[in-house]
N, C-alpha and C positions, 0 to 999 in steps of 0.2 A: 639617459641614465635613468629618468625619475618613471619615467611610462616602464623601463625594464623593471624597474623596483616594485611594480605592481602587478607584473605580469599575470603572476599566480591569482590575483583578484579577478583579473580580464578572463583567464581561464578559467577559472570556477565558473563567471558569469556565462561564459559558452557553454560549458556542460550543462546547466540546468536549460538550456535550450534544447541542446540536442538529445538529453536524457530520454524523453518521451519520443523522439523523431528517428533517432539511428542510434543501434547500440554499438556496433562497431568503431565510430567515432567518438561516443562517450568513454568509451574504453581507452582510447588512445589518448584523449584529455587526462582521463584519471592518472595513466602512466606518468604524461607530463607534468600533472601536479603532485605527484609524489616524489617525483627526480627534483623537482624544485624545492620541494619540502626537506630534503634529505641534502641537497645542496647549499640550503641558507642557513646551514649552522645553526647556532642558537637553541641547541636541545635540551638544555636544562630549563631555559626560560619556556618551551613550548612543552615541556613535560610538566613543570610548573602549573600554564595554563590548563593542561589539561586535567589534572588531577585535583583541580578549584574550580572546574566548570561539571556541573551537578548534571547536565544533558549529556556531555562526553561521558560520563561515566556509567551513566545508564547502558549507553551503546556496546561499552566496553564490558559491561554484567552482562550482557546478552553473548558476546563473543565469546568469553571465558567461559560459559557454560558450558556451549558446542566443545571448547577446547578441553575443560574437565570430564567431561564425558567419553572421552578418547581413553581414560585412563580404566574404563572399567568396559569396551567394546570389544568383541570378540573378533568382528572383521574390521582390521584395520584399513585397508587398502579401501572399503566404501567409508569407512568413518573419514578419512582425509576428502575424499571428495565432496561428504556432506559438508565437512568443515571449511572448504575451499570457498564453497557459495556464501558462507556467511563472513568470510572477510570484507566485504564492504561495508558491516556495521564499523570496521576499522577507520574508515575514511570520514564519519563524523568527528571525530576527535582531531583526526589529521586538519580537516578544515577548521575547527573551532579553534584551534593554536595559533594558526598563521592568516585567518582571513579577516581582511579590514570591515568591518561592521558597517561602514558607510556605503558600501557595495553591495550589501544584501538586499536591497530593495529594487538594484539594477538585476540581480537574480533572477526576484519574484516576477518582473516583469519580462526577463527574457523566457523565463515558462510560459508566462500567458502567451504571450506570441508565437511561441512555437505549438501550444493548443489550437492558439485560432488558427495559423494554416495547415494545422492537420484537420482541423473541425470542416475550414471551406472547402479542402481537399474531399474530404467524407461526403460531403452532401454533393460535390462534383459527381463523384464515383456513383452515388446512389442513385442521382438524377438519370445519371447517361444509361446506367447498367441496370441498377435495383440490386446492386452485388451486398450481401450481408457484410459489416464491418466488421471483418475478424483477423485475427493472425496471419490468416493464409494471405494475405494481401501484401502487397510490396509495402514499403513505410510512406507514409509516417505511423502505420498501424502497429499496435503491440497485441497480444494476446487480450480476448475482447473482456477477459474477468480483469485485468489490469487496466485494459483502458478504459473500460466503463467505472472503475472506483475512482480513477482519476478525473475524468469528467464528474461523477457526483460531489467530489472535491472543488475542483473547478468552478464548479455554479455557486457553491456555498459560500467560498472564496470571496467571488463577485458581488454578489448580494450582501456580505456583510462588509464592501468596501465602500457600497452607495451610499452616500447620505442623503435619506430621504427627504431631507428638512429643506434641500436645495435641488431638489429634483431638474432643474432647469439647466443646470450647471453642465457643460460638454462632459467631462470626466463620468459624473454621473449616469446620462444617458448612453455614453459609448459601453460602461458595465453592463447597464441593464439589456442594451441589446445583444452584449457579449455572453451575456447570463441565459438569453433566451435559445440564441442559437446552441451554446451547450447543452440546453436541456433537449432541443430538438435532435440533436447528435444522440445523444444519450439515450433517447426512445426509438432512434432507429439503429443502434449498437445491439449487438446478438448479447451480451452480457447482463444477464439477470440480477445479477448482484449488485450493480450499481444502481440500479432504478428501485432496489430495495432499501439501499445507503440513504436514496433521497429521505425516507422516512427521518430518521436520526438527524437529517442533516438542516431538515425543515425544523423539528423540533428543539434543537441546539439555537437555530437563529433567533427560533420565538421567545425562548429563553435570554439570551444574550445579546440579543441584537436589537429586539424589539422590547425586551424587557418585559414580558406579560407572564403572568401568573402560571402556576404547574397546568391548573384546569384549562384556562384558556389557550394554553400553549396545545394541550393535546388536544382540544376541541378545534383548533385553529388546524393542526397537520391533518388531522381527521377529514376537516373538509376539503383543503386544499389538496388532498393527495386522493381522495375520492374524485374530484373533478378533473384532475390531472391526470389520473390512472384511467379513468371513463372515455376520457377525448384521445388519450393515447390508445386505448384498445381500438376505437373506430375509427382513427386516422392512420395507423401505424399497422401498417399489414407484419413488418418485423415484430412489432410489440406484441400483438394478436397472436402470432405464432407460438411466440415463446410462452406465453399466459396457456395457450388451449394444450402446448404440451404438459407442462407443469401440471396442467388438471388431469390429462390422461395419465400422466406418470402415478399420480397420487391413487388414482381410481383404479387403474388397469393393469399398473406392474409392481407398484410396493405391495410385499406381501405375497407376490407370488410366484417369487423364485427368480421370476425374470430381472433381467440386469438393466437399468437404465439411467439416466442422470443422477435422479435423487435415490433410486433402489441402491444404485452403488455406492453413494455416500453414506446410506444408513448401515450397508453391510460393511463397508470399510471400517465406520467408527465401532462397530460391535468387535473388529477382530485387533483392532489398535487399542482397545481398552482392555481386552482380553491379555494382550501380551504386555501392557502397562501393568495390569493385575499381576502379572508373575513376579514382578519386580517393583512392587509399589513405591518404596520409597528413592531410588536413585534411577529405576527405569533400566532399559535394557543398554543405554548408551548410545552416543552418536551415530554409528555407523550399522547397527544391528537389525534397523527396522526390517530390511529384503531377508535377512538372515532367520529373524524369528517367524517371519510369514512362510518362509519356507517351511519350517518345522511345524507352523501351526495346520497350513494346508497341504502339505507337500508340494514338489516342484512343480508336477502338472494342474495341480488346485490353483496355484498362486501365477502360472502360465496365462491359466484362461481369466483369473480376474483381470489380469495384467493387458491382456488382450481386450476383455469386453466393456472393462470401465477405463480405459485409457490412463494407467497410472504415469503414464511418461518415462521417467527415468527409470533405468535397471537396478541401478544402485542407491535407488532413495525410493521406501515405500510412504507415499503420502496419502494421508487417509482424509486429507479436503477437510480439515477442521484444524487451525492451530492450537489449540488447546489440547484435543485428543492427541494429536502427534507431540506435544511437548510432554505429556501423561508416557505416552510410549517412551519414548526416547529417554527421561529423566526422570519420570516418578511424580509424586506429589513435589518433591523439590522443584521441579522445574515447571511445573504449572503455577507454584507462589512466586518464583521468580519471574516467569513472564507477566502474570498479572501485576507484581507489586511494580516493575518495569513501567507498564501501560499507564498503572495510575499514578505512579510520580512522575512520569512524565506530564500528565493530565494535570496534576497539580501546580507543576512550573509553568503551565501554558495559562494557569489560572491566574498565577501568582504575577505574572510580567501582562497579564492581559490579552494575552495571543488567541483570538478566535479561530487565525488560521491553523495554528497548532492544535487547538481543540476540535475541529472541523477534520483534519485529518487523522486524528485518531479515532473519531467515531465512524469514519468511513473505514478504517482501516478496521477495526473491531469487527463491524459488520462482515467485512470480507472474509475474518479470521472463521467465521462461524461455516462456513461452506468451502472454505479454500484454505491454505496455508500462506499467505503473499508475505510473511514476513520471515517464510524459513524457505521454502522450497522453489518459490518465482524469484528469479534473480534482479530481473527487470525492476520487480514491486520493491524489491528490498533494498535498492539503490535507489529508487523513487522516494521512498518513505525516509531514508537518510537521510538524503542529501536534502529533501523539500523541510524536515524537520528541523533540519540542522539553520536551514537560511529564514526558516521564520522566526527561531530562536535567537539569532542574531540579530534580525533586524527589530523584533519587539525589544533587545536590549539595548540597541541603538536609540530608540525612540525614548525610552525609559529614560536614558542619559540624558538626551536632549532636553527634555521636560521637566528633568528634576535640575537644571543646572540654572 
């Protein structure tokens, strides 16, 4: 009976293990956890916990913004589809309301174990066949954008956990070796955004972990990043090809009317900004991105953009920038809410001294500049929601232990 009473805690720990490995299994676990939450009763206590938890409220605000946007959207069918992707935000309040904080550290270890297994398998595949590590491969790979951001976060988190004053201890040696492995896989991964995210990760570590001044932190990041990227360019064919491709796109594609990865982003930002500017206060609503794009470009023009730029979902126009996307859907109000939520989450992380939460935020913010990880990519929404929640509960638990 005692173990059964903790079933939901074990399932949440297991969820952190599966969340980057197998989406189908993680969804099954999510359903079981929600059923246990419903069957466990004590709803008043759970609701009170949610309403008094500041992080839970930030995720509720994000979901309610999309729900409110349904009031002024014209395409309700697409609106419901977009809203359904955001329901994972609600999992944060659910977990916060009944997860035992003592299990949070085990959940973090479960996540790290899953990443370690994925990285070993990644290196095996890469060494055997030299394949690109992208979402087209079978589990444990996610889409390269998601996985590269997760790798950047994992690297930063591992370094933040190392006690450099006692480097000879087994845990510190293992964490450093794991961090080196993570860095290696990051630079053979196809995703450029995770590699870019290393810069703010290194800067945050320099400020928070190593207590360097702003000037020294900037200098340390420039030097270390320069050495690292120079070495990666000459040692990793994968990284070299991505850098060369980006250089080619900037010099030969952007501004010529041709469409490629970078040029597509500039073009989509322009269209989304134009749509948002037509309703600058509240935007066009949760489900009207595709509807408005068809009006702006015509069905044929939008279909061509969709084909050339790989927009993905027919019901969701994703301009590949989370802030531009929020401006298009919810106007200035949406941008203010999104920025306010992220800033408040960073303040909460600083208040409880969670370097992990800060790292997750800066990595995600980097991704939000050239993608929409917190809105369009359901795997990353789930990862961000769960990891931020677990790190928050872990920080609270250790804060309570030290204050006793």
